[in-house]
LODRENPA-248673 format. One record per residue: x, y, z of N, C-alpha, C, O in turn; residue in one letter. Coordinates in steps of 0.02 Angstrom, whole numbers, padded with zeros to 5 digits, always signed. Example, Ala and Ser with C-alpha at 12.3 -4.5 7.8 and 13.67 -1.06 7.14 Angstrom:
BEGIN
+00660-00284+00390+00615-00225+00390+00660-00165+00390+00712-00166+00423a+00642-00112+00354+00684-00053+00357+00645+00002+00394+00670+00057+00402s
//
This chain:
BEGIN
-02707-02181+01211-02733-02148+01152-02695-02173+01090-02636-02158+01083m-02728-02209+01047-02696-02239+00989-02698-02195+00928-02668-02211+00877n-02735-02140+00932-02746-02098+00873-02715-02029+00882-02740-01980+00856n-02659-02025+00920-02628-01961+00933-02596-01934+00869-02555-01967+00838v-02616-01875+00850-02591-01844+00789-02539-01790+00806-02487-01786+00773l-02553-01750+00856-02511-01694+00873-02503-01690+00949-02551-01700+00986l-02443-01676+00971-02431-01672+01043-02381-01616+01058-02329-01611+01027e-02399-01575+01106-02355-01521+01129-02331-01538+01199-02371-01557+01242a-02267-01532+01211-02238-01546+01276-02201-01484+01302-02148-01465+01276k-02231-01453+01353-02200-01397+01389-02178-01341+01341-02123-01314+01347s-02222-01323+01293-02202-01271+01246-02209-01201+01279-02260-01185+01310i-02157-01163+01270-02154-01095+01295-02133-01050+01237-02090-01068+01197t-02163-00991+01234-02143-00943+01183-02139-00874+01216-02186-00850+01247k-02081-00842+01208-02074-00774+01232-02039-00733+01178-01998-00759+01141k-02056-00669+01174-02029-00626+01122-01975-00579+01148-01940-00547+01109y-01967-00576+01213-01910-00542+01243-01896-00576+01310-01924-00629+01323d-01853-00548+01350-01832-00581+01412-01887-00584+01465-01882-00623+01512d-01939-00544+01458-01989-00540+01511-02059-00559+01489-02100-00579+01531t-02075-00554+01424-02145-00562+01402-02156-00633+01375-02135-00649+01319r-02189-00674+01415-02207-00742+01394-02276-00740+01361-02323-00713+01389y-02280-00770+01302-02345-00774+01267-02375-00843+01279-02436-00849+01284v-02334-00894+01283-02355-00962+01302-02311-00985+01360-02251-00970+01362l-02341-01020+01407-02304-01041+01467-02314-01115+01481-02366-01135+01507k-02265-01155+01462-02264-01226+01480-02329-01262+01462-02360-01294+01505e-02350-01256+01400-02413-01286+01378-02402-01359+01358-02357-01375+01319v-02444-01402+01385-02446-01473+01365-02513-01487+01332-02565-01463+01355d-02512-01525+01278-02573-01537+01241-02566-01600+01199-02514-01612+01168l-02619-01641+01198-02621-01700+01155-02684-01695+01112-02739-01686+01138v-02676-01702+01046-02732-01695+01000-02739-01760+00960-02691-01783+00928i-02798-01788+00961-02812-01848+00922-02840-01829+00853-02870-01776+00845e-02830-01874+00805-02853-01862+00738-02929-01861+00733-02964-01896+00769g-02954-01820+00686-03026-01818+00672-03067-01774+00716-03129-01775+00712g-03036-01735+00759-03073-01691+00803-03079-01620+00773-03037-01599+00734q-03132-01586+00793-03138-01514+00781-03126-01480+00848-03166-01486+00894f-03070-01445+00852-03048-01415+00916-03051-01340+00911-03023-01310+00865i-03084-01308+00959-03085-01235+00963-03037-01213+01017-03039-01237+01074a-02993-01167+00999-02949-01134+01048-02981-01066+01061-02979-01021+01019i-03009-01059+01120-03049-01000+01138-03009-00954+01183-02978-00976+01231l-03011-00890+01168-02977-00841+01210-02984-00771+01183-02995-00761+01123g-02977-00723+01227-02981-00653+01206-02917-00633+01171-02868-00670+01172h-02917-00574+01141-02857-00549+01108-02800-00543+01158-02808-00515+01212s-02742-00570+01139-02685-00568+01184-02678-00628+01229-02632-00631+01270g-02724-00676+01224-02722-00735+01268-02668-00784+01248-02649-00827+01288s-02644-00779+01186-02592-00825+01161-02617-00876+01112-02579-00920+01091g-02681-00872+01093-02709-00925+01051-02678-00927+00981-02666-00981+00954k-02667-00868+00950-02636-00868+00884-02563-00892+00887-02541-00929+00843s-02527-00872+00939-02459-00897+00947-02458-00972+00956-02415-01006+00929t-02505-00997+00995-02509-01070+01005-02523-01105+00939-02492-01157+00924m-02569-01079+00900-02583-01109+00834-02521-01108+00790-02506-01157+00756l-02486-01052+00791-02427-01045+00748-02370-01091+00769-02333-01116+00727n-02363-01104+00833-02312-01151+00857-02332-01222+00838-02290-01261+00815v-02395-01240+00848-02418-01308+00831-02412-01322+00756-02403-01379+00736l-02418-01270+00716-02421-01279+00643-02354-01266+00608-02352-01266+00546s-02301-01257+00645-02232-01246+00620-02218-01176+00595-02163-01163+00570t-02266-01130+00599-02252-01061+00578-02202-01028+00625-02159-00990+00603i-02208-01043+00689-02161-01018+00739-02127-01076+00774-02156-01130+00783l-02065-01065+00794-02030-01114+00837-02040-01093+00910-02037-01033+00926k-02053-01140+00955-02059-01122+01025-01991-01101+01054-01939-01123+01030p-01993-01059+01105-01931-01041+01140-01902-01102+01175-01841-01112+01177t-01946-01143+01202-01927-01207+01231-01985-01255+01225-02042-01234+01212s-01971-01319+01234-02023-01370+01227-02021-01402+01158-01981-01383+01116g-02065-01450+01148-02066-01489+01086-02137-01498+01061-02185-01501+01099q-02143-01503+00995-02206-01520+00962-02194-01583+00921-02148-01585+00881v-02236-01633+00931-02230-01696+00894-02289-01704+00847-02347-01694+00867f-02275-01722+00786-02327-01739+00737-02318-01812+00718-02267-01832+00691y-02369-01853+00733-02366-01925+00723-02303-01954+00754-02270-01999+00726k-02286-01928+00814-02230-01955+00852-02163-01926+00835-02113-01943+00867g-02160-01883+00784-02096-01855+00762-02090-01782+00786-02136-01742+00779k-02032-01766+00815-02019-01699+00841-02011-01650+00783-01959-01650+00751d-02062-01610+00770-02059-01564+00713-02025-01498+00730-02012-01458+00686i-02010-01487+00794-01974-01426+00812-01901-01429+00792-01866-01378+00791t-01877-01488+00776-01807-01497+00757-01797-01507+00682-01742-01520+00659r-01851-01501+00643-01846-01513+00572-01808-01456+00537-01808-01399+00559l-01775-01473+00482-01743-01423+00439-01797-01384+00402-01855-01404+00400s-01778-01327+00373-01825-01287+00334-01854-01327+00276-01913-01320+00260k-01813-01369+00246-01837-01410+00190-01890-01460+00213-01941-01470+00180r-01877-01492+00270-01924-01541+00296-01989-01508+00320-02043-01537+00312d-01983-01448+00348-02043-01411+00368-02085-01394+00306-02146-01401+00307i-02052-01372+00253-02088-01356+00191-02123-01418+00164-02179-01413+00138a-02091-01475+00168-02121-01538+00145-02181-01556+00187-02232-01578+00161s-02176-01548+00253-02231-01563+00298-02291-01518+00283-02348-01542+00280l-02278-01454+00273-02333-01408+00257-02365-01425+00190-02425-01421+00182r-02324-01443+00142-02349-01459+00075-02396-01519+00076-02447-01520+00042r-02379-01570+00117-02415-01633+00115-02469-01641+00169-02520-01674+00156d-02459-01612+00227-02500-01631+00285-02537-01574+00320-02581-01587+00360d-02519-01512+00306-02546-01456+00344-02579-01405+00299-02551-01385+00248i-02640-01385+00318-02675-01331+00282-02685-01272+00328-02693-01279+00388g-02686-01212+00298-02694-01150+00337-02751-01109+00308-02759-01102+00247f-02791-01081+00354-02842-01032+00335-02837-00974+00384-02839-00985+00445v-02829-00914+00359-02820-00856+00402-02879-00808+00395-02923-00818+00353f-02878-00757+00437-02931-00706+00435-02930-00668+00369-02982-00649+00342q-02869-00656+00343-02862-00620+00280-02856-00671+00224-02823-00722+00232h-02886-00656+00167-02897-00707+00116-02835-00724+00075-02827-00782+00056y-02791-00677+00062-02727-00690+00029-02736-00727-00038-02699-00774-00053l-02784-00704-00077-02794-00732-00144-02753-00692-00195-02741-00633-00185m-02731-00726-00248-02694-00692-00302-02744-00661-00350-02783-00697-00382l-02744-00595-00357-02797-00561-00394-02799-00574-00468-02852-00568-00500p-02742-00594-00498-02741-00604-00570-02756-00676-00590-02753-00693-00649n-02773-00718-00541-02790-00788-00555-02864-00800-00542-02894-00768-00500l-02894-00846-00580-02963-00865-00568-02969-00904-00503-02919-00924-00473t-03030-00915-00481-03042-00955-00422-03012-01025-00430-02979-01050-00385v-03024-01056-00487-02997-01122-00500-02920-01122-00493-02891-01167-00462r-02888-01072-00522-02815-01068-00519-02790-01054-00449-02739-01081-00428e-02826-01012-00411-02808-00999-00341-02811-01063-00300-02768-01074-00257n-02862-01103-00312-02869-01166-00275-02813-01215-00294-02783-01247-00250i-02799-01219-00358-02749-01268-00381-02678-01252-00357-02636-01297-00355q-02665-01190-00339-02600-01172-00310-02586-01214-00248-02528-01231-00234i-02638-01231-00211-02629-01270-00150-02615-01343-00161-02602-01380-00113g-02618-01366-00223-02611-01437-00237-02542-01452-00267-02534-01458-00327n-02493-01459-00223-02426-01477-00244-02407-01547-00219-02348-01567-00221q-02456-01584-00196-02444-01649-00166-02450-01704-00219-02497-01703-00259k-02403-01750-00219-02406-01806-00266-02459-01857-00244-02473-01864-00184e-02488-01890-00292-02537-01943-00279-02596-01917-00237-02618-01950-00190n-02620-01860-00256-02677-01830-00221-02742-01852-00254-02750-01844-00314n-02788-01878-00214-02850-01905-00242-02911-01861-00227-02968-01882-00236d-02899-01800-00204-02955-01755-00191-02983-01729-00258-02946-01705-00300i-03049-01735-00265-03083-01712-00325-03102-01639-00316-03141-01622-00271d-03075-01595-00358-03087-01523-00351-03161-01506-00356-03187-01466-00317l-03195-01537-00403-03266-01522-00413-03307-01542-00352-03352-01505-00331e-03292-01600-00323-03329-01622-00264-03315-01577-00205-03361-01559-00168k-03251-01558-00195-03234-01513-00141-03269-01447-00148-03296-01420-00099l-03269-01419-00208-03302-01355-00220-03377-01360-00211-03410-01312-00191c-03405-01418-00227-03476-01429-00216-03492-01427-00141-03542-01398-00121d-03449-01460-00100-03459-01459-00028-03456-01388+00000-03491-01371+00048l-03414-01346-00031-03406-01278-00008-03451-01228-00043-03450-01168-00028l-03491-01253-00090-03539-01210-00125-03508-01158-00170-03534-01102-00176g-03452-01175-00203-03418-01126-00246-03407-01151-00317-03368-01122-00354i-03441-01205-00337-03432-01231-00405-03447-01179-00458-03414-01177-00510n-03496-01137-00445-03516-01087-00494-03469-01028-00498-03477-00983-00539q-03418-01027-00455-03372-00970-00451-03304-00984-00482-03261-00940-00483l-03293-01044-00508-03226-01067-00525-03192-01024-00578-03130-01019-00578l-03229-00993-00622-03197-00954-00675-03198-00879-00660-03180-00838-00702e-03220-00860-00601-03220-00790-00582-03152-00771-00552-03110-00813-00538r-03144-00705-00542-03083-00678-00512-03100-00652-00441-03158-00637-00427y-03050-00647-00398-03063-00626-00329-03104-00563-00321-03146-00558-00276p-03093-00513-00365-03129-00450-00358-03204-00458-00370-03244-00414-00353y-03223-00514-00400-03294-00527-00415-03329-00565-00359-03388-00581-00364q-03294-00578-00304-03320-00619-00250-03334-00578-00187-03301-00528-00175l-03383-00601-00149-03394-00571-00083-03342-00597-00034-03304-00643-00051s-03340-00568+00026-03293-00591+00076-03304-00664+00095-03256-00702+00102g-03367-00683+00103-03382-00753+00120-03361-00801+00065-03337-00856+00079g-03371-00781+00003-03351-00823-00053-03275-00830-00057-03249-00884-00071e-03240-00775-00045-03167-00777-00045-03141-00824+00010-03093-00861-00001q-03173-00823+00068-03150-00867+00121-03162-00940+00104-03122-00983+00122q-03217-00955+00070-03230-01024+00049-03176-01047-00001-03154-01104+00001r-03156-01002-00045-03103-01019-00093-03038-01033-00056-03002-01080-00073v-03023-00993-00005-02962-01004+00034-02964-01071+00071-02913-01105+00077c-03023-01091+00094-03030-01156+00126-03019-01211+00075-02985-01261+00089i-03048-01203+00015-03037-01252-00038-02963-01258-00056-02938-01313-00065a-02929-01202-00060-02857-01203-00076-02818-01240-00022-02770-01276-00037r-02838-01232+00041-02804-01266+00096-02818-01341+00097-02777-01381+00119a-02878-01360+00072-02901-01429+00077-02887-01471+00014-02893-01533+00017l-02870-01439-00041-02864-01476-00104-02809-01530-00100-02811-01578-00138i-02761-01521-00056-02708-01571-00047-02726-01624+00004-02687-01669+00018k-02788-01620+00031-02812-01668+00082-02764-01671+00142-02737-01724+00156n-02755-01615+00177-02710-01614+00234-02738-01653+00293-02799-01661+00300p-02694-01678+00335-02716-01713+00396-02745-01663+00446-02792-01678+00482a-02716-01602+00447-02737-01551+00495-02750-01486+00457-02710-01465+00415i-02805-01453+00474-02820-01387+00449-02818-01338+00508-02857-01344+00555l-02772-01290+00504-02766-01238+00556-02802-01176+00532-02788-01149+00479f-02849-01152+00573-02889-01093+00556-02880-01040+00609-02900-01050+00667c-02850-00985+00591-02838-00931+00640-02888-00875+00630-02882-00834+00584d-02939-00873+00674-02992-00822+00670-03019-00818+00599-03027-00764+00571e-03033-00876+00570-03051-00880+00499-03117-00847+00482-03131-00836+00423a-03158-00832+00532-03221-00797+00519-03219-00725+00545-03270-00691+00546t-03160-00702+00566-03155-00638+00599-03175-00578+00556-03196-00527+00582g-03168-00586+00490-03183-00530+00445-03253-00536+00414-03272-00496+00371a-03292-00585+00437-03357-00598+00406-03415-00579+00452-03407-00576+00513l-03473-00566+00421-03532-00554+00461-03558-00620+00489-03532-00673+00473d-03610-00616+00531-03633-00675+00568-03659-00730+00521-03645-00789+00532s-03697-00712+00468-03724-00763+00424-03668-00799+00386-03669-00861+00382d-03620-00762+00359-03565-00793+00324-03522-00835+00371-03497-00888+00353n-03514-00811+00432-03475-00848+00481-03507-00915+00497-03473-00967+00501s-03573-00915+00506-03608-00977+00518-03600-01025+00460-03590-01085+00469k-03605-00999+00399-03597-01041+00340-03528-01073+00337-03521-01132+00321n-03476-01034+00353-03408-01060+00353-03400-01116+00405-03370-01167+00391i-03427-01105+00464-03422-01156+00517-03459-01219+00496-03434-01275+00506i-03518-01212+00467-03555-01270+00442-03514-01309+00391-03510-01370+00393c-03483-01273+00345-03444-01305+00292-03383-01341+00320-03365-01395+00297m-03351-01311+00370-03293-01344+00401-03314-01410+00435-03278-01460+00432l-03371-01409+00467-03396-01472+00498-03412-01524+00444-03398-01583+00454h-03439-01502+00388-03452-01549+00334-03387-01578+00306-03384-01638+00289n-03336-01536+00301-03271-01559+00277-03242-01611+00325-03215-01662+00303i-03247-01598+00389-03222-01646+00439-03256-01714+00431-03224-01766+00434k-03322-01712+00420-03360-01775+00412-03341-01811+00348-03335-01872+00347k-03332-01773+00294-03319-01803+00229-03248-01831+00223-03238-01886+00196e-03199-01793+00248-03129-01812+00237-03092-01834+00300-03035-01856+00297y-03124-01827+00359-03091-01846+00421-03036-01797+00442-02992-01815+00480g-03040-01736+00416-02988-01686+00430-02992-01663+00503-03046-01649+00529t-02934-01660+00535-02930-01630+00602-02928-01555+00594-02887-01528+00556t-02972-01520+00630-02977-01447+00623-02962-01414+00690-02993-01431+00741i-02915-01367+00689-02898-01329+00749-02913-01256+00733-02883-01227+00688i-02959-01227+00771-02989-01162+00753-02983-01114+00811-03011-01127+00865f-02946-01060+00803-02943-01010+00856-03001-00960+00848-03020-00943+00793t-03028-00939+00904-03083-00892+00903-03090-00857+00970-03070-00884+01022t-03119-00798+00969-03138-00765+01032-03213-00773+01043-03240-00749+01093h-03246-00807+00996-03319-00812+00997-03343-00877+01030-03328-00931+01005n-03378-00870+01085-03401-00929+01123-03451-00971+01084-03454-01032+01093k-03490-00940+01041-03539-00977+01002-03505-01024+00952-03527-01080+00942e-03451-01000+00920-03413-01043+00876-03383-01101+00915-03386-01158+00893i-03355-01086+00973-03324-01138+01014-03374-01192+01033-03356-01251+01038a-03437-01174+01043-03488-01222+01064-03503-01274+01010-03533-01326+01024k-03482-01261+00947-03494-01310+00894-03438-01362+00890-03444-01411+00853t-03385-01353+00928-03326-01396+00923-03333-01459+00965-03373-01461+01013a-03295-01511+00947-03294-01573+00986-03258-01562+01053-03274-01592+01104d-03208-01518+01051-03166-01507+01109-03149-01432+01113-03138-01399+01062r-03148-01406+01174-03137-01335+01185-03077-01325+01231-03073-01353+01286i-03029-01284+01207-02972-01265+01248-02980-01191+01263-02983-01149+01218l-02982-01173+01327-02987-01103+01347-02918-01079+01367-02887-01106+01413q-02894-01027+01332-02828-00999+01345-02834-00932+01381-02879-00892+01367l-02789-00922+01428-02785-00858+01463-02713-00847+01484-02683-00890+01517e-02686-00790+01467-02617-00772+01484-02567-00828+01466-02522-00844+01504d-02577-00856+01407-02529-00905+01381-02533-00974+01411-02487-01014+01401g-02586-00988+01447-02594-01054+01478-02664-01081+01465-02712-01043+01460q-02669-01147+01460-02735-01179+01453-02767-01183+01522-02743-01219+01565i-02821-01146+01532-02854-01147+01597-02914-01195+01598-02937-01215+01651i-02938-01214+01539-02990-01265+01533-02978-01306+01471-02957-01280+01419e-02991-01371+01475-02984-01416+01418-03035-01472+01427-03027-01514+01471d-03087-01471+01386-03139-01520+01396-03173-01540+01331-03176-01501+01283y-03197-01602+01330-03238-01625+01274-03307-01595+01281-03337-01595+01335m-03333-01570+01226-03397-01536+01227-03454-01587+01226-03463-01622+01176n-03491-01590+01279-03545-01639+01286-03611-01615+01255-03657-01655+01245q-03616-01550+01242-03677-01522+01213-03659-01480+01152-03663-01419+01152q-03638-01516+01099-03615-01482+01039-03672-01445+01006-03726-01473+00993i-03661-01381+00992-03711-01338+00962-03706-01343+00886-03652-01337+00857l-03762-01355+00853-03763-01354+00780-03748-01283+00756-03777-01235+00782s-03703-01275+00707-03687-01208+00683-03748-01167+00662-03749-01106+00669p-03798-01201+00635-03858-01165+00612-03894-01130+00670-03931-01082+00659e-03883-01154+00732-03918-01127+00789-03875-01080+00831-03894-01062+00887h-03818-01060+00805-03776-01012+00840-03814-00946+00849-03844-00921+00802m-03811-00920+00909-03845-00856+00923-03800-00796+00911-03822-00738+00911k-03736-00811+00901-03687-00759+00885-03681-00707+00939-03686-00647+00926w-03670-00730+00999-03657-00684+01055-03581-00674+01058-03543-00722+01068e-03561-00612+01051-03489-00596+01051-03465-00588+01123-03406-00575+01135i
//
């Protein structure tokens, strides 16, 4: 595999002496994929996302980004990696209420020599008409699109999405998934998306099924479902 972007080797995470959340997980992720991490609440999927994205350090094991062991980085180097290469989208919107949409998005752009066009990105996400509004003037779906724009404005190599549609209704959720696929096509962004929803997972290039902190299935999706045709079975 010549396009390996992220690799986990025997990562384990426990929060006390007895409770393992991740157990000896091995994983290789190539660039440009849309990967769904599927599992019920408590399966370890959010912890796995947080370890892969540098939010959490594993109890043991290593995570490599472009061949470099990021579990051993200093806080300064981790901050630099997040600033330049990693984007985050969470279930909760975390927008600054006293800033406009444009200003909220621009907060995410601290990267030097960034060639992402804000207007084009916002056009892809359908929020150009919202740029001068404030968060209180937006619906939940609109706020989540703004958060995606804020995460993408620096053109990250990887976008980590933790239950990013969990607070949205089915129509807004479908729209967000469609937009993420469009972003992947336009910018080549690798997207790692945790979900408990099988219909969302069916739209991904690759599906990882987590149970009790272990990957029990890992396969390339041969019958990718178009987001527009999701039946939204929970």
